[in-house]
C-alpha positions, -999 to +999 in steps of 0.1 A: +074+263-253+061+239-279+041+207-272+026+179-292+010+145-288+002+114-308-011+079-300+025+068-293+040+097-273+038+133-261+066+159-260+075+194-249+104+217-259+113+249-242+131+276-262+147+309-251+143+338-276+167+367-271+166+399-291+202+411-294+196+441-316+169+455-339+179+429-366+194+401-346+175+375-327+189+343-312+167+313-303+181+285-281+167+251-271+168+251-233+152+217-226+131+191-242+114+160-230+094+132-245+072+106-228+058+073-242+020+073-242+005+047-218-005+013-232-041+020-222-057+039-251-061+075-241-078+101-264-055+125-282-070+156-265-061+141-231-025+134-243-023+170-256-032+181-221-005+158-207+020+174-232+009+209-220+014+199-184+048+185-192+057+218-210+044+239-181+065+219-156+096+222-177+091+260-182+083+265-145+115+247-135+135+269-159+119+301-147+126+291-111+162+283-119+168+317-133+145+333-107+119+349-130+085+353-115+064+343-145+035+319-147+038+295-177+003+281-173-014+314-180-035+309-211-028+344-224+007+332-233-005+302-253-006+301-291-016+274-315+013+265-338+006+246-371+019+211-373+043+221-401+063+244-378+058+227-344+093+214-334+078+186-312+058+171-341+088+150-353+092+135-318+056+124-315+050+112-351+085+100-361+112+117-382+103+129-417+115+109-447+141+135-455+156+135-420+194+137-417+219+153-393+216+187-411+179+187-402+187+200-367 
């Protein structure tokens, strides 16, 4: 799960990572969602929490659908991801200048 927020929006993306063999790993986007930030000015840390909540809800719904008993809100699973590699960063800040259909 990746989450991010800005003054304009917050987003979450849930990926599934499968190790097929010792040298082959497949990563699939399962679900993503973006929300527009409220018109009322809200501090970025609060919007980051909203993004985390959105991501936890998306992850929880996926885990329930496939009947896995995991808890996505457990902090031991959380990791900080630099902006440069956070897939939700483009959603919250706008596409990069070099954006084209091959970007995805």
